SETI-677126 format. One record per residue: residue number from 0; residue in one letter; chain; y, x, z of N, C-alpha, C, O, CB in turn. Coordinates in Angstrom, 3 decimals, m for minus. Glycine has a CB too. Example, Ala and Ser with C-alpha at 12.3 -4.5 7.8 and 13.67 -1.06 7.14 Angstrom:
BEGIN
REC_i_aa_ch_nnorth_neast_nup_canorth_caeast_caup_cnorth_ceast_cup_onorth_oeast_oup_cbnorth_cbeast_cbup
REC_0_a_A_m5.690_13.190_7.800_m4.500_12.300_7.800_m3.300_13.200_7.800_m3.319_14.236_8.465_m4.473_11.308_9.046
REC_1_s_A_m2.250_12.850_7.080_m1.060_13.670_7.140_0.030_12.900_7.870_1.138_13.409_8.039_m0.598_14.084_5.725
This chain:
BEGIN
REC_i_aa_ch_nnorth_neast_nup_canorth_caeast_caup_cnorth_ceast_cup_onorth_oeast_oup_cbnorth_cbeast_cbup
REC_0_x_A_132.114_71.908_70.042_131.217_72.814_70.726_130.078_72.013_71.360_130.304_70.946_71.931_131.977_73.641_71.791
REC_1_x_A_128.854_72.537_71.255_127.710_71.803_71.789_127.554_72.082_73.276_127.917_73.169_73.726_126.422_72.177_71.035
REC_2_x_A_127.037_71.160_74.044_126.840_71.370_75.486_125.678_72.336_75.740_124.706_72.378_74.986_126.576_70.020_76.200
REC_3_x_A_125.806_73.102_76.814_124.758_74.055_77.204_123.697_73.291_77.975_124.005_72.552_78.910_125.338_75.238_78.065
REC_4_x_A_122.453_73.474_77.577_121.339_72.795_78.227_121.036_73.461_79.566_121.441_74.595_79.821_120.087_72.803_77.320
REC_5_x_A_120.317_72.730_80.411_119.979_73.226_81.758_119.182_74.522_81.660_119.453_75.459_82.410_119.172_72.162_82.552
REC_6_x_A_118.212_74.600_80.761_117.399_75.810_80.610_118.267_77.001_80.226_118.094_78.098_80.756_116.302_75.595_79.555
REC_7_x_A_119.193_76.784_79.312_120.079_77.863_78.886_120.984_78.309_80.025_121.266_79.499_80.161_120.919_77.421_77.690
REC_8_x_A_121.446_77.354_80.853_122.297_77.704_81.999_121.532_78.588_82.979_122.056_79.588_83.469_122.804_76.428_82.714
REC_9_x_A_120.299_78.210_83.256_119.497_79.003_84.192_119.259_80.409_83.636_119.372_81.396_84.362_118.146_78.303_84.478
REC_10_x_A_118.934_80.491_82.366_118.700_81.801_81.753_119.952_82.657_81.806_119.890_83.848_82.110_118.237_81.642_80.304
REC_11_x_A_121.102_82.034_81.504_122.371_82.751_81.542_122.679_83.217_82.964_123.153_84.335_83.164_123.509_81.862_81.010
REC_12_x_A_122.408_82.359_83.951_122.666_82.723_85.349_121.781_83.889_85.775_122.241_84.775_86.495_122.431_81.514_86.276
REC_13_x_A_120.527_83.907_85.347_119.616_84.999_85.704_120.083_86.302_85.077_120.089_87.340_85.738_118.177_84.680_85.257
REC_14_x_A_120.472_86.259_83.813_120.937_87.475_83.134_122.206_87.999_83.794_122.314_89.197_84.052_121.191_87.200_81.633
REC_15_x_A_123.172_87.119_84.072_124.422_87.548_84.704_124.172_88.077_86.117_124.777_89.065_86.533_125.425_86.384_84.747
REC_16_x_A_123.286_87.419_86.845_122.961_87.882_88.197_122.330_89.263_88.178_122.638_90.101_89.025_122.025_86.898_88.884
REC_17_x_A_121.460_89.501_87.229_120.816_90.812_87.100_121.837_91.891_86.775_121.790_92.985_87.337_119.730_90.776_86.018
REC_18_x_A_122.756_91.588_85.872_123.800_92.546_85.499_124.685_92.871_86.689_125.026_94.032_86.912_124.651_91.997_84.346
REC_19_x_A_125.058_91.857_87.453_125.917_92.068_88.623_125.201_92.914_89.665_125.773_93.858_90.208_126.345_90.720_89.237
REC_20_x_A_123.942_92.571_89.941_123.188_93.347_90.940_122.969_94.782_90.486_123.040_95.703_91.300_121.836_92.685_91.221
REC_21_x_A_122.709_94.984_89.220_122.516_96.348_88.711_123.796_97.159_88.852_123.739_98.359_89.122_122.068_96.320_87.239
REC_22_x_A_124.937_96.528_88.675_126.212_97.221_88.808_126.554_97.545_90.247_127.347_98.452_90.496_127.308_96.398_88.208
REC_23_x_A_125.977_96.828_91.207_126.278_97.059_92.623_125.536_98.265_93.193_125.955_98.817_94.210_125.930_95.826_93.430
REC_24_x_A_124.450_98.678_92.560_123.695_99.804_93.082_124.447_101.098_92.823_125.039_101.294_91.761_122.296_99.860_92.455
REC_25_x_A_124.412_101.980_93.819_125.021_103.299_93.634_123.893_104.280_93.341_123.127_104.632_94.239_125.859_103.744_94.903
REC_26_x_A_123.786_104.720_92.099_122.695_105.631_91.756_122.886_106.982_92.428_124.007_107.448_92.633_122.600_105.806_90.238
REC_27_x_A_121.774_107.587_92.759_121.790_108.922_93.338_122.062_109.907_92.200_121.230_110.046_91.305_120.435_109.250_94.080
REC_28_x_A_123.193_110.582_92.215_123.502_111.487_91.107_122.567_112.691_91.051_122.519_113.384_90.035_124.929_111.964_91.218
REC_29_x_A_121.832_112.947_92.113_120.967_114.121_92.187_119.488_113.751_92.041_118.619_114.557_92.372_121.191_114.851_93.506
REC_30_x_A_119.192_112.547_91.552_117.813_112.076_91.514_116.915_112.963_90.664_115.757_113.180_91.020_117.768_110.665_90.993
REC_31_x_A_117.417_113.478_89.557_116.584_114.306_88.675_116.187_115.608_89.362_115.041_116.042_89.254_117.326_114.609_87.361
REC_32_x_A_117.119_116.229_90.063_116.810_117.470_90.776_115.813_117.225_91.902_114.897_118.020_92.111_118.088_118.096_91.337
REC_33_x_A_115.997_116.119_92.628_115.073_115.805_93.716_113.670_115.545_93.188_112.689_115.981_93.790_115.568_114.593_94.503
REC_34_x_A_113.568_114.843_92.073_112.257_114.577_91.473_111.600_115.880_91.030_110.405_116.078_91.252_112.392_113.611_90.275
REC_35_x_A_112.362_116.761_90.411_111.813_118.038_89.953_111.330_118.887_91.127_110.302_119.557_91.027_112.864_118.810_89.145
REC_36_x_A_112.059_118.862_92.229_111.652_119.639_93.404_110.359_119.101_94.002_109.528_119.872_94.482_112.759_119.629_94.462
REC_37_x_A_110.183_117.774_93.977_108.951_117.185_94.504_107.771_117.508_93.593_106.678_117.813_94.068_109.103_115.659_94.660
REC_38_x_A_107.995_117.440_92.292_106.917_117.707_91.338_106.498_119.167_91.412_105.304_119.463_91.371_107.354_117.349_89.905
REC_39_x_A_107.439_120.075_91.518_107.137_121.496_91.526_106.848_122.079_92.892_106.608_123.280_93.010_108.251_122.226_90.928
REC_40_x_A_106.866_121.253_93.929_106.666_121.756_95.290_105.212_122.176_95.498_104.303_121.528_94.980_107.064_120.684_96.328
REC_41_x_A_104.988_123.245_96.244_103.610_123.651_96.523_102.936_122.649_97.456_103.594_121.920_98.198_103.575_125.064_97.141
REC_42_x_A_101.629_122.636_97.396_100.862_121.760_98.290_101.109_122.192_99.729_101.282_123.382_99.992_99.333_121.800_97.953
REC_43_x_A_101.129_121.255_100.655_101.326_121.633_102.056_100.191_122.515_102.591_100.400_123.308_103.509_101.448_120.382_102.913
REC_44_x_A_99.006_122.377_102.023_97.860_123.164_102.476_97.551_124.329_101.521_96.413_124.793_101.463_96.630_122.262_102.613
REC_45_x_A_98.550_124.796_100.781_98.335_125.830_99.765_97.772_127.119_100.362_96.864_127.709_99.777_99.640_126.129_99.043
REC_46_x_A_98.275_127.564_101.489_97.804_128.813_102.095_96.345_128.692_102.538_95.549_129.607_102.325_98.690_129.195_103.295
REC_47_x_A_96.002_127.569_103.150_94.624_127.364_103.590_93.675_127.263_102.392_92.560_127.783_102.430_94.524_126.097_104.454
REC_48_x_A_94.125_126.594_101.335_93.308_126.471_100.128_93.095_127.830_99.477_91.988_128.140_99.036_93.962_125.507_99.133
REC_49_x_A_94.143_128.640_99.411_94.035_129.984_98.839_93.045_130.826_99.653_92.247_131.563_99.075_95.426_130.674_98.796
REC_50_x_A_93.087_130.726_100.969_92.157_131.477_101.816_90.715_131.019_101.578_89.793_131.835_101.582_92.529_131.310_103.304
REC_51_x_A_90.525_129.721_101.372_89.189_129.173_101.112_88.649_129.664_99.768_87.442_129.849_99.612_89.226_127.632_101.136
REC_52_x_A_89.536_129.872_98.808_89.137_130.241_97.456_89.049_131.753_97.244_88.767_132.199_96.132_90.105_129.653_96.469
REC_53_x_A_89.284_132.547_98.289_89.341_134.006_98.144_88.312_134.670_99.046_88.067_134.226_100.168_90.753_134.532_98.469
REC_54_x_A_87.716_135.742_98.536_86.779_136.540_99.317_87.055_138.013_99.013_87.429_138.368_97.895_85.285_136.156_98.991
REC_55_x_A_86.869_138.849_100.006_87.005_140.290_99.806_85.611_140.885_99.660_84.726_140.652_100.484_87.782_140.961_100.989
REC_56_x_A_85.437_141.659_98.591_84.165_142.330_98.336_84.372_143.810_98.627_85.057_144.513_97.885_83.663_142.097_96.855
REC_57_x_A_83.777_144.265_99.706_83.954_145.645_100.151_83.090_146.605_99.336_81.921_146.339_99.059_83.617_145.770_101.639
REC_58_x_A_83.696_147.714_98.966_82.968_148.777_98.285_82.623_148.480_96.836_81.747_149.130_96.266_81.726_149.064_99.020
REC_59_x_A_83.302_147.503_96.226_83.012_147.165_94.833_84.309_147.258_94.030_85.326_146.674_94.405_82.379_145.734_94.715
REC_60_x_A_84.260_147.991_92.933_85.443_148.167_92.086_85.801_146.859_91.383_84.938_146.022_91.117_85.204_149.283_91.046
REC_61_x_A_87.078_146.704_91.092_87.576_145.465_90.463_86.875_145.186_89.133_86.511_144.042_88.860_89.097_145.554_90.237
REC_62_x_A_86.683_146.196_88.316_86.052_146.015_87.012_84.630_145.477_87.161_84.214_144.603_86.401_86.038_147.338_86.238
REC_63_x_A_83.894_145.990_88.124_82.522_145.549_88.378_82.511_144.090_88.822_81.675_143.307_88.370_81.851_146.439_89.446
REC_64_x_A_83.440_143.725_89.707_83.529_142.335_90.178_83.846_141.399_89.019_83.243_140.333_88.890_84.603_142.199_91.279
REC_65_x_A_84.783_141.796_88.187_85.180_140.962_87.052_84.017_140.773_86.071_83.814_139.670_85.564_86.387_141.586_86.328
REC_66_x_A_83.266_141.816_85.805_82.108_141.710_84.915_81.041_140.781_85.494_80.502_139.932_84.784_81.508_143.095_84.657
REC_67_x_A_80.740_140.943_86.778_79.721_140.093_87.406_80.182_138.639_87.476_79.388_137.730_87.234_79.391_140.607_88.817
REC_68_x_A_81.450_138.408_87.803_81.981_137.050_87.864_81.931_136.380_86.488_81.649_135.186_86.387_83.423_137.064_88.395
REC_69_x_A_82.200_137.139_85.448_82.110_136.607_84.079_80.682_136.170_83.779_80.465_135.097_83.216_82.577_137.664_83.044
REC_70_x_A_79.716_136.991_84.149_78.313_136.651_83.909_77.892_135.417_84.701_77.154_134.574_84.193_77.413_137.831_84.271
REC_71_x_A_78.359_135.310_85.942_78.025_134.136_86.763_78.611_132.877_86.130_77.929_131.854_86.057_78.554_134.307_88.219
REC_72_x_A_79.854_132.931_85.675_80.465_131.763_85.028_79.666_131.349_83.793_79.431_130.161_83.570_81.928_132.064_84.637
REC_73_x_A_79.252_132.328_82.994_78.463_131.999_81.807_77.104_131.427_82.194_76.611_130.515_81.531_78.281_133.240_80.926
REC_74_x_A_76.488_131.948_83.258_75.217_131.391_83.741_75.389_129.942_84.199_74.459_129.143_84.091_74.661_132.245_84.896
REC_75_x_A_76.563_129.606_84.704_76.844_128.237_85.166_77.264_127.306_84.025_77.561_126.133_84.255_77.937_128.262_86.229
REC_76_x_A_77.288_127.826_82.804_77.588_126.986_81.651_79.039_126.963_81.224_79.416_126.160_80.370_77.166_125.621_81.933
REC_77_x_A_79.862_127.823_81.799_81.271_127.874_81.416_81.443_128.723_80.165_80.767_129.737_79.991_82.131_128.432_82.566
REC_78_x_A_82.346_128.302_79.305_82.766_129.104_78.164_84.020_129.860_78.577_84.997_129.251_79.014_83.024_128.216_76.892
REC_79_x_A_84.000_131.158_78.445_85.167_131.962_78.787_86.193_131.798_77.672_85.926_132.126_76.516_84.787_133.471_78.991
REC_80_x_A_87.367_131.287_78.030_88.414_131.001_77.040_89.520_132.047_77.036_90.082_132.359_75.987_89.014_129.637_77.302
REC_81_x_A_89.822_132.574_78.183_90.892_133.572_78.317_90.363_134.695_79.195_89.720_134.454_80.216_92.207_132.943_78.927
REC_82_x_A_90.641_135.921_78.784_90.224_137.060_79.582_91.272_138.159_79.449_91.602_138.596_78.346_88.822_137.568_79.143
REC_83_x_A_91.782_138.591_80.581_92.730_139.702_80.611_92.278_140.656_81.712_92.837_140.654_82.808_94.208_139.202_80.853
REC_84_x_A_91.261_141.474_81.418_90.705_142.350_82.447_91.707_143.325_83.037_91.593_143.703_84.203_89.564_143.112_81.885
REC_85_x_A_92.679_143.731_82.252_93.689_144.664_82.771_94.503_144.024_83.894_95.048_144.719_84.751_94.627_145.126_81.639
REC_86_x_A_94.578_142.708_83.880_95.333_141.987_84.912_94.424_141.254_85.886_94.911_140.606_86.813_96.284_140.999_84.266
REC_87_x_A_93.128_141.344_85.696_92.181_140.707_86.597_92.198_139.194_86.509_92.088_138.515_87.531_92.461_141.123_87.997
REC_88_x_A_92.335_138.648_85.298_92.419_137.200_85.118_91.371_136.738_84.123_91.127_137.381_83.102_93.825_136.786_84.646
REC_89_x_A_90.755_135.605_84.446_89.734_135.022_83.592_89.836_133.508_83.707_90.038_132.986_84.803_88.307_135.527_83.980
REC_90_x_A_89.699_132.798_82.597_89.732_131.329_82.622_88.636_130.803_81.713_88.368_131.372_80.655_91.129_130.781_82.181
REC_91_x_A_88.012_129.724_82.127_86.960_129.126_81.325_86.848_127.643_81.586_87.530_127.098_82.454_85.639_129.802_81.598
REC_92_x_A_85.974_126.989_80.822_85.782_125.557_81.002_84.402_125.157_80.515_83.729_125.901_79.801_86.868_124.760_80.262
REC_93_x_A_84.000_123.955_80.921_82.783_123.343_80.397_82.984_121.836_80.382_83.663_121.278_81.243_81.528_123.738_81.247
REC_94_x_A_82.387_121.190_79.395_82.515_119.738_79.254_81.272_119.082_79.829_80.154_119.573_79.668_82.719_119.327_77.763
REC_95_x_A_81.495_117.952_80.509_80.399_117.207_81.113_80.674_115.715_81.014_81.820_115.293_80.857_80.196_117.624_82.583
REC_96_x_A_79.620_114.928_81.106_79.734_113.479_81.147_80.249_113.080_82.527_79.811_113.632_83.536_78.363_112.791_80.834
REC_97_x_A_81.169_112.134_82.576_81.730_111.702_83.859_81.353_110.260_84.194_81.856_109.704_85.170_83.246_111.846_83.842
REC_98_x_A_80.487_109.657_83.407_80.121_108.259_83.626_79.284_108.133_84.895_78.298_108.846_85.085_79.348_107.698_82.409
REC_99_x_A_79.703_107.204_85.762_78.965_106.925_86.993_78.506_105.476_86.954_79.301_104.575_86.688_79.840_107.204_88.263
REC_100_x_A_77.242_105.256_87.214_76.652_103.927_87.119_77.366_102.916_88.010_77.620_101.791_87.581_75.183_103.986_87.483
REC_101_x_A_77.692_103.296_89.231_78.366_102.384_90.156_79.733_101.949_89.656_80.113_100.787_89.799_78.509_103.033_91.507
REC_102_x_A_80.470_102.882_89.072_81.798_102.567_88.554_81.694_101.601_87.374_82.465_100.645_87.288_82.534_103.856_88.130
REC_103_x_A_80.753_101.841_86.471_80.558_100.962_85.314_80.122_99.575_85.774_80.654_98.569_85.306_79.513_101.558_84.342
REC_104_x_A_79.160_99.520_86.685_78.664_98.228_87.182_79.784_97.441_87.867_79.898_96.231_87.674_77.489_98.442_88.165
REC_105_x_A_80.597_98.114_88.655_81.713_97.444_89.333_82.724_96.878_88.350_83.203_95.756_88.518_82.407_98.408_90.275
REC_106_x_A_83.048_97.657_87.325_84.009_97.191_86.316_83.448_96.015_85.520_84.175_95.068_85.221_84.381_98.338_85.362
REC_107_x_A_82.161_96.069_85.175_81.564_94.962_84.434_81.490_93.706_85.295_81.730_92.607_84.795_80.167_95.345_83.938
REC_108_x_A_81.165_93.845_86.576_81.139_92.694_87.482_82.531_92.086_87.608_82.677_90.864_87.607_80.608_93.107_88.871
REC_109_x_A_83.536_92.914_87.713_84.916_92.429_87.800_85.315_91.705_86.517_85.974_90.666_86.569_85.883_93.597_88.074
REC_110_x_A_84.922_92.246_85.374_85.231_91.619_84.085_84.595_90.243_83.984_85.242_89.288_83.555_84.752_92.504_82.929
REC_111_x_A_83.322_90.134_84.381_82.616_88.846_84.329_83.231_87.853_85.308_83.447_86.689_84.972_81.118_89.035_84.639
REC_112_x_A_83.512_88.327_86.530_84.122_87.445_87.535_85.469_86.907_87.092_85.757_85.725_87.275_84.284_88.182_88.847
REC_113_x_A_86.292_87.759_86.513_87.604_87.310_86.036_87.479_86.413_84.808_88.285_85.500_84.628_88.489_88.513_85.711
REC_114_x_A_86.477_86.661_83.958_86.256_85.816_82.780_85.895_84.392_83.198_86.324_83.429_82.564_85.142_86.408_81.891
REC_115_x_A_85.105_84.260_84.266_84.756_82.938_84.790_86.018_82.191_85.224_86.096_80.969_85.095_83.768_83.064_85.977
REC_116_x_A_86.996_82.923_85.734_88.272_82.318_86.156_89.243_82.135_84.987_90.337_81.598_85.162_88.929_83.181_87.234
REC_117_x_A_88.839_82.584_83.795_89.698_82.435_82.623_90.696_83.565_82.443_91.662_83.424_81.693_90.434_81.149_82.707
REC_118_x_A_90.477_84.672_83.114_91.381_85.817_83.017_90.706_86.897_82.179_89.551_87.253_82.414_91.761_86.363_84.435
REC_119_x_A_91.429_87.403_81.218_90.899_88.490_80.382_91.169_89.825_81.086_92.289_90.089_81.523_91.547_88.471_78.943
REC_120_x_A_90.142_90.652_81.187_90.266_91.957_81.829_89.557_92.985_80.970_88.436_92.755_80.516_89.680_91.939_83.272
REC_121_x_A_90.197_94.107_80.746_89.628_95.191_79.969_89.067_96.226_80.942_89.839_96.913_81.610_90.690_95.824_79.014
REC_122_x_A_87.746_96.355_81.038_87.163_97.281_82.020_87.482_98.743_81.702_87.557_99.138_80.539_85.651_97.092_82.081
REC_123_x_A_87.668_99.531_82.753_88.000_100.951_82.608_87.070_101.752_83.528_86.926_101.448_84.712_89.520_101.225_82.952
REC_124_x_A_86.450_102.775_82.954_85.665_103.704_83.764_85.750_105.091_83.141_86.125_105.249_81.979_84.181_103.236_83.882
REC_125_x_A_85.397_106.078_83.931_85.451_107.470_83.480_84.336_107.720_82.470_83.217_107.232_82.626_85.332_108.449_84.683
REC_126_x_A_84.662_108.492_81.429_83.652_108.792_80.409_83.370_110.289_80.289_82.209_110.699_80.286_84.100_108.250_79.063
REC_127_x_A_84.400_111.094_80.193_84.221_112.526_79.957_85.023_113.332_80.974_85.991_112.848_81.559_84.644_112.900_78.519
REC_128_x_A_84.592_114.572_81.164_85.362_115.473_82.014_85.247_116.899_81.485_84.236_117.294_80.905_84.877_115.394_83.482
REC_129_x_A_86.303_117.643_81.705_86.307_119.072_81.411_86.544_119.766_82.751_87.574_119.558_83.392_87.416_119.464_80.325
REC_130_x_A_85.600_120.579_83.163_85.746_121.340_84.403_86.331_122.693_84.014_85.773_123.406_83.180_84.364_121.497_85.173
REC_131_x_A_87.455_123.036_84.625_88.135_124.305_84.321_88.033_125.218_85.536_88.059_124.766_86.680_89.635_124.070_83.929
REC_132_x_A_87.918_126.498_85.263_87.862_127.495_86.322_88.872_128.595_86.004_89.026_129.007_84.855_86.421_128.079_86.473
REC_133_x_A_89.547_129.054_87.039_90.446_130.192_86.922_90.017_131.212_87.962_89.802_130.879_89.128_91.949_129.771_87.114
REC_134_x_A_89.897_132.447_87.529_89.407_133.505_88.401_90.385_134.671_88.347_90.822_135.074_87.269_87.975_133.958_87.989
REC_135_x_A_90.727_135.208_89.508_91.589_136.383_89.558_90.967_137.427_90.482_90.313_137.096_91.472_93.017_136.004_90.037
REC_136_x_A_91.184_138.679_90.139_90.746_139.774_90.998_91.960_140.643_91.316_92.925_140.711_90.553_89.609_140.616_90.317
REC_137_x_A_91.876_141.304_92.468_92.967_142.189_92.888_92.360_143.357_93.639_91.647_143.165_94.624_94.017_141.434_93.776
REC_138_x_A_92.642_144.582_93.171_92.103_145.737_93.898_92.800_145.885_95.252_94.009_145.689_95.382_92.269_147.033_93.062
REC_139_x_A_91.993_146.239_96.251_92.524_146.464_97.593_92.017_147.830_98.029_90.815_148.093_98.013_92.089_145.322_98.608
REC_140_x_A_92.934_148.683_98.415_92.606_150.063_98.767_91.887_150.729_97.603_92.216_150.465_96.446_91.735_150.116_100.047
REC_141_x_A_90.911_151.588_97.885_90.297_152.336_96.785_89.120_151.612_96.132_89.024_151.602_94.905_89.837_153.673_97.285
REC_142_x_A_88.232_151.014_96.905_87.021_150.433_96.311_86.776_149.000_96.754_85.667_148.501_96.561_85.819_151.274_96.662
REC_143_x_A_87.730_148.326_97.325_87.549_146.928_97.708_88.282_146.043_96.707_89.264_146.460_96.093_88.063_146.671_99.157
REC_144_x_A_87.788_144.811_96.551_88.389_143.889_95.594_88.456_142.494_96.199_87.486_142.014_96.785_87.591_143.871_94.270
REC_145_x_A_89.603_141.849_96.052_89.734_140.431_96.396_89.415_139.613_95.160_89.913_139.901_94.071_91.165_140.099_96.933
REC_146_x_A_88.587_138.594_95.325_88.198_137.705_94.236_88.600_136.287_94.619_88.240_135.801_95.691_86.661_137.798_93.939
REC_147_x_A_89.349_135.625_93.737_89.757_134.237_93.982_89.281_133.379_92.820_89.400_133.769_91.658_91.308_134.120_94.161
REC_148_x_A_88.746_132.220_93.138_88.288_131.292_92.115_88.790_129.891_92.457_88.732_129.469_93.612_86.735_131.314_91.994
REC_149_x_A_89.279_129.182_91.457_89.710_127.794_91.675_89.154_126.927_90.556_89.054_127.350_89.404_91.271_127.684_91.735
REC_150_x_A_88.794_125.706_90.926_88.203_124.758_89.992_89.053_123.497_89.940_89.641_123.083_90.939_86.749_124.420_90.395
REC_151_x_A_89.106_122.895_88.756_89.740_121.588_88.585_88.978_120.861_87.491_88.245_121.466_86.709_91.273_121.719_88.231
REC_152_x_A_89.170_119.544_87.455_88.552_118.797_86.371_89.564_117.846_85.764_90.425_117.296_86.452_87.317_118.029_86.868
REC_153_x_A_89.440_117.667_84.464_90.284_116.733_83.731_89.358_115.608_83.295_88.461_115.808_82.475_91.021_117.422_82.493
REC_154_x_A_89.587_114.418_83.855_88.714_113.273_83.616_89.403_112.316_82.658_90.580_111.994_82.827_88.351_112.557_84.947
REC_155_x_A_88.658_111.858_81.642_89.174_110.903_80.665_88.391_109.605_80.802_87.169_109.619_80.954_89.077_111.466_79.210
REC_156_x_A_89.114_108.467_80.745_88.453_107.172_80.890_88.318_106.460_79.542_88.676_107.010_78.500_89.227_106.289_81.874
REC_157_x_A_87.800_105.238_79.578_87.560_104.474_78.350_88.845_104.104_77.624_88.797_103.731_76.452_86.788_103.220_78.669
REC_158_x_A_89.979_104.197_78.283_91.273_103.915_77.663_91.923_105.195_77.120_93.066_105.165_76.663_92.207_103.237_78.677
REC_159_x_A_91.202_106.308_77.170_91.675_107.628_76.720_92.840_108.137_77.571_93.697_108.878_77.091_92.103_107.562_75.249
REC_160_x_A_92.857_107.731_78.830_93.851_108.214_79.781_93.188_109.315_80.606_92.066_109.150_81.086_94.397_107.049_80.698
REC_161_x_A_93.883_110.426_80.765_93.321_111.565_81.500_94.059_111.788_82.806_95.248_111.493_82.928_93.374_112.835_80.649
REC_162_x_A_93.331_112.313_83.778_93.927_112.703_85.050_93.321_114.043_85.461_92.187_114.364_85.107_93.692_111.608_86.154
REC_163_x_A_94.099_114.811_86.209_93.651_116.125_86.660_93.363_116.033_88.156_94.159_115.491_88.923_94.723_117.236_86.352
REC_164_x_A_92.222_116.567_88.553_91.833_116.589_89.965_91.485_118.019_90.357_90.676_118.671_89.697_90.630_115.632_90.237
REC_165_x_A_92.094_118.500_91.425_91.691_119.803_91.956_90.365_119.636_92.672_90.183_118.677_93.423_92.774_120.391_92.917
REC_166_x_A_89.452_120.539_92.456_88.160_120.499_93.134_88.234_121.489_94.298_88.086_122.697_94.112_86.967_120.848_92.147
REC_167_x_A_88.462_120.968_95.475_88.728_121.818_96.633_87.563_121.857_97.620_87.715_122.372_98.728_89.971_121.340_97.341
REC_168_x_A_86.414_121.328_97.240_85.252_121.351_98.128_84.872_122.805_98.400_84.659_123.583_97.470_84.050_120.566_97.505
REC_169_x_A_84.791_123.157_99.656_84.487_124.524_100.078_83.149_125.011_99.510_82.971_126.206_99.275_84.467_124.607_101.604
REC_170_x_A_82.221_124.091_99.294_80.897_124.467_98.791_80.977_125.065_97.385_80.155_125.912_97.036_79.969_123.249_98.787
REC_171_x_A_81.942_124.644_96.578_82.079_125.188_95.220_82.376_126.682_95.252_81.669_127.478_94.633_83.190_124.451_94.456
REC_172_x_A_83.433_127.058_95.982_83.799_128.475_96.017_82.739_129.300_96.745_82.423_130.409_96.313_85.165_128.657_96.695
REC_173_x_A_82.187_128.781_97.840_81.154_129.529_98.559_79.908_129.747_97.694_79.319_130.828_97.706_80.772_128.793_99.846
REC_174_x_A_79.516_128.720_96.949_78.365_128.846_96.063_78.612_129.882_94.970_77.734_130.678_94.637_78.032_127.497_95.438
REC_175_x_A_79.824_129.855_94.420_80.178_130.826_93.389_80.150_132.245_93.960_79.578_133.153_93.358_81.570_130.509_92.803
REC_176_x_A_80.776_132.425_95.129_80.810_133.754_95.745_79.399_134.251_96.070_79.121_135.442_95.934_81.667_133.728_97.022
REC_177_x_A_78.513_133.359_96.493_77.136_133.753_96.805_76.430_134.276_95.548_75.694_135.261_95.608_76.351_132.558_97.404
REC_178_x_A_76.660_133.614_94.420_76.038_134.062_93.172_76.609_135.409_92.728_75.873_136.261_92.230_76.239_133.011_92.066
REC_179_x_A_77.909_135.603_92.905_78.515_136.895_92.545_77.952_137.992_93.444_77.582_139.061_92.958_80.070_136.836_92.667
REC_180_x_A_77.883_137.738_94.747_77.322_138.748_95.673_75.870_139.063_95.330_75.453_140.221_95.377_77.416_138.255_97.135
REC_181_x_A_75.107_138.037_94.986_73.712_138.239_94.624_73.608_139.128_93.392_72.781_140.039_93.348_73.018_136.893_94.373
REC_182_x_A_74.441_138.869_92.397_74.445_139.700_91.198_74.887_141.126_91.485_74.338_142.076_90.926_75.344_139.091_90.150
REC_183_x_A_75.876_141.278_92.355_76.318_142.619_92.726_75.239_143.368_93.473_75.110_144.584_93.330_77.576_142.551_93.569
REC_184_x_A_74.459_142.652_94.273_73.346_143.260_94.995_72.281_143.772_94.046_71.705_144.837_94.268_72.737_142.265_95.964
REC_185_x_A_72.013_143.003_92.967_71.042_143.448_91.960_71.558_144.680_91.239_70.794_145.589_90.916_70.747_142.324_90.945
REC_186_x_A_72.877_144.704_90.987_73.480_145.859_90.313_73.349_147.110_91.181_73.075_148.200_90.679_74.968_145.585_89.989
REC_187_x_A_73.550_146.936_92.499_73.488_148.079_93.418_72.055_148.601_93.539_71.832_149.786_93.790_74.028_147.684_94.811
REC_188_x_A_71.084_147.694_93.356_69.665_148.090_93.492_69.196_148.885_92.284_68.199_149.601_92.369_68.771_146.851_93.674
REC_189_x_A_69.900_148.771_91.157_69.466_149.494_89.941_69.672_150.975_90.063_69.360_151.720_89.134_70.209_148.990_88.722
């Protein structure tokens, strides 16, 4: 039998130590359920966000609100992808460039700086985005309608990795509601 070299002994000791330590851990038998509950949990600010995204339009029928909201979305460049007027639901999207000069410049500077140190770095920056909108209406009493709109964007980077971001800026929903009210005002003037 040949003698075990020092390098082989160290490697064997590391592997055995890892196996022993892995066996000492007591796994949480409920980890999958806990992870699912965290993933599916509502946002802590969900009620406040819903209130920010909703407006009541007094004296306007649901059908009229839905028609005007559809026109406003199309004026803003959205393509209507799903429409279920009987349920007061509308969904649309638009594609936009997501490249930001500062992000690109920072990544290129980092790449050059690391190259000087002899480190290879693959720069990553955002390239494309799809802005999605979901709109719901709900009749309230006889002629009032609640209108809710929510926006999100799906951003893709140079590595073709995508991430979803909720767009919760109050100015988005307020601007949308102002355009809908303006259109409804023109309709009432006819």
